[in-house]
N, C-alpha and C positions, 0 to 999 in steps of 0.2 A: 504492501500499500505504500500511497506516495506520502511523502511528511508535510503536513500543513503547518500554520503557526500556532494552531491550539495544541499540537503534539510537541512541540519544543518544550523544552525546561529551560528557564531562564535563570541564569545564576546571578547571585547577588551582586552589586557592582563592586568593583574591587576598590578597596582603599586607595586614595590618593598617595603618593609618597610624600613626605613632609615636605621636600624641596618645592613640591608644586602646591603646598596650601593646605593639604588635608588635615593637619592637626589644627591649626588655625581654625580651618571652617567648623570643626567639629565643638571646640572650643565657643566658638561665636554662638553657635546653636543651642549650646546649653546656656549660656549667658543671657541670651534671648528667651528661652523657655523659662529660665528662672525669676526674669522679670514681668514676663506674662502671668506666671504663678503669683509671684507677689501683688502686682495689680489686682488681680482676680480676688485673691484673699483680702486685700482691702477693700475692695467693692461689697464684698460678702458682710465683712463686719460693719460696713458704713449701710447698706441695706438691713441689715438685722437690727442696729441701732435705731435706725429710723421708724421701723416697724414698730420698736418697743415705746418708743416716744409716742408714736401716733396712738397706739393701744391704750397705753397708760397717763399720759401726762397730756396730750392736746387737748382734751376736753371735747373731743366731736363725739364720743360715744357716753359722755356725762350725762344722768338722768336729769332733763331739765323741767319736765310737765311730769306730775303726779295726779293722777283723778281717782277718786274713791266714788263710786255709783252704787245706788240702791238702799243706802242709809239714810237715818234722819242726821240733822247737822252735826248735834254732839258728839255722836260715836264715829261719823265719819272724820269730823275733827281730830278726835282721838287718834285713829286709825292712822290718819295722814300724818300727825305728830310721832307716832311709833315708826311708821316706815321711814321718815325722814332723819330719825335719830340711827336707825340702821343703817341707812345709806350713808351717814357721816363717819362709821367706825373707819378707822386706819389699821392696815396690815402691813408691818413691814414698810412704813411712811408711806404708802398707797392707799386712797380710799378706794380700794377694790368695790366696795359695795354701791357706789354711786356710778360704776361702770356699768351699762346696761350688759355688755358681754359676759361680765363676770358675776353677775346677780343670780342668785340661786334662787329660782323659783319654790323648789321644795322647802328650803331653808325658811325664807320668808312666809311662807304659806305655814310652815309647823311654828314658826315665832308668833303669827299673828292670832292662829287659834289657840295656843296657850296663852297669851295676852288678854284675849278678850273671848272668854267662854261664851258670851251672847251671838257670836257668829254660827250661824246655821250652814251656810256656804260662803265658800271664797274662791273666787276665779282671778286668776293674775294673767294678764296680758302684757306683752314686752313689744314695743314696736319701735323700731331702729329709724333714726340714730338716738332718740333720748326720750322716749316717753313709756310710761307704765300706766294702766288702767287696771283696777281694781274692783270687781264687782261684787260685791257682799250682799246677803239676805240674813236677816236677824233670825234668831227663834223666837216662835212666838209662845208666850206662856198660857198654858192652859189649866193652872193651878198653883195653890201655893201650898207649902208646906211649913209649919211651924215647930220648934222645938221648946218645951215649956221651961226646960233650964237656962237656954240662953237668950231667950226672950227675942231671939232673932227668925228671921221667916225667909224661905227664898223661894222665887219662881223655878216652876219645872216646866218641861217643854213635853211633846207628845211620845217621847221616848222614855218619858220618867226621868231624865237627867236634870239635876238642880244648875241654873246658870246665872242665877243672877239675885244675890242678896237685898232684903229689904227689910224693914221695920215697920210693924203694926203699932 
C-alpha cells in the first residue's frame, strides 16, 4: 500500500543547538509563562476580593425594606422591631443578618415563633435585592383558662395551647 501523510509518524522537533539560540528560547518561554501565571493569579485574587466586598460590604444586598402584613398594628410593630434587632446582629464584624443572601428564613421563623406565641402562621418571602415580607396570622382565642393559686389566666386556641396571659 502506498504511504500517505496520515501513515507517517512525525518525530518531535530536534532541539536547536545552543549556538543557534535553543536554550535562550526555552528560558524566554519559561519566563513568559511565569509572567502570565503571575498575572492570572493576581487577577483571580482581585476578582475574589471584589466579589467578597460586593457580597459583604457594598450594601447592594442589604435589607432596606421590611413589611409585616396580616396583623394588628401593635403586634406588627413588635415583630418589625424584633426582626430589625435580629438583622443588626454582627458576626465576625460583619452584619450577616442584614444581608438578604445570608438571611436564614428557618432561623428567623424559629425565633419569631418563640418570641411571639400568639402567631398561628408565619410566611417569610425574600425579594432581591433587599426586601422582606412577613405574612402573619394570629391565633384566635376560643377560651380562657384560669389558675386559682396564681390569679392569672391564659387564652387558649383551637388546639388547646395557651398563648397569651391575661389578668381577670
